[in-house]
Residue, then its C-alpha position, 0 to 999 in steps of 0.5 A: m730528284t728525292d725532294n723532303p719537304p722543309l718544315p716549320d720551326s715547330a717540327l725542327g727539333d722533331s725532324m732533327t730527333a726522328i732523322g738527324y736533319a731538318r730543313l728551313e724554306g728561305h722566307d720562313t728562315i728570314a722571318q724566323l731571324h727578323a731580318n730587314a732587307a737592309d741588314w740582309h743585303a749588308f750580310a749578303a754583300s760581305w760575301n764579295d769581299l773573301g780571299p781565296d782558299l790556297y789549301m785545296a788539295d786538288g790544285g783547285r782555286y774555286r773556293r773563297r772563304r772567311h772563318a771565325v771561331f767562337l765560345c758558346d757558353h749556356g747560350a751566350f756567343a764570344r769570338m776567340p782569337h782567330q785560329p787555324h781551322y783544323q780537320s783530320r783525314d778521318y773527316n776530310r780525305l783531301n784537306g785533312d791533317v793540315q793547319r788552314w788559316f783563313d781571312p777572319v770573317e769581319q766583325a760588321v758581319i758578326d755584329n749584323p742583326v742577321c749573323q746574330a740571329i743566326f747564332a741564336l737560331c742555332a743555339a735554340q736547335f742544338d742546345p735548347a736548355a743552354q746548358g753546354r759550352w760549345h766550340v763554334e766555327m762560322h765559315q762564309f763560302r763562295i764557290e766560284a764555277k768558271p768555264d775552265e773550271v767546275g765549282r766543288p762545294t764539297p769536293e771531299g764528296l758526301h762526308r762528316d765534318g766531325v762535329d755535333h751539329v752543323f747549320v748550313m744556309l744558302v745566301e745566293r746562287n748566281n748564274v750557276r746550275e746544278g749544286v744539289t744537296r745530297i744526304g746519306a746514312p753513316d752506311g753511305t744509304p742515300l737519304g734524299e736530296f734537294m736544291l738550297a735554291q733560294p736565299g735563306d733556304a737552310m738545313l740543320i744536321d746531326d753530323r753524328r748521324i748524317l753524311h752530307g755533301v753537295t754536287e758540282i756547279h757549272p755556270h749557266d752563261p760561261a761568259r758571266p761570273a758564276w758563283r755559290d754563296a753559303l754559310v756554314v755554323t757548326f757546333a762541337a761539344l767542348s766536353a768531346e774535345k772536338s775540332a768543329s769542322p766543315s769541308 
């Protein structure tokens, strides 16, 4: 595994400019979020209440999720009415060209100081001058690995999401192995791979320049439940009339 080391906050913007992505170690992320133990526990525990993703064109039932949409207007976030998640097949060959409705993210999760701090962190990195208007989507993902079914965090493989910027943060890994994040150039040339292994491990991506994907996960102990929980937040400039879209 080629491991490009995580960066301190002061270098995140420089890394995004230079190579199109940046990483944060979990303890640094949690410190930047000023997250106390109780708020983090409540935020992470909300992943135990996700509905099934019934739209998987591969027939899989290994993914659970919730979804919410926001307007970020010059740094201020406002939740929008619940709406479907949509991607074209240009960005999602497996599940594209379908309006996919998921259970909404609970308001208590959004109001949690951890979530609010994540939004602020994303806005500071993706729109540092607070001059833009952005379509923002938030996705809570749980990928389950079972003895008779592997978990596929990105079943479409190395891909772009069709937005401007993407924030991905690991919330928890339970009884799983593998799940390696891979980064590539637009032509598919590998640029690195690493594991989001600890709670709070995160990456920020310039989706216009970088492909990303995560390998399958498998249970360490097939007799026990196994899952990988992650948060994805995407920013799409409204002026570009793009739809926000992780896989």
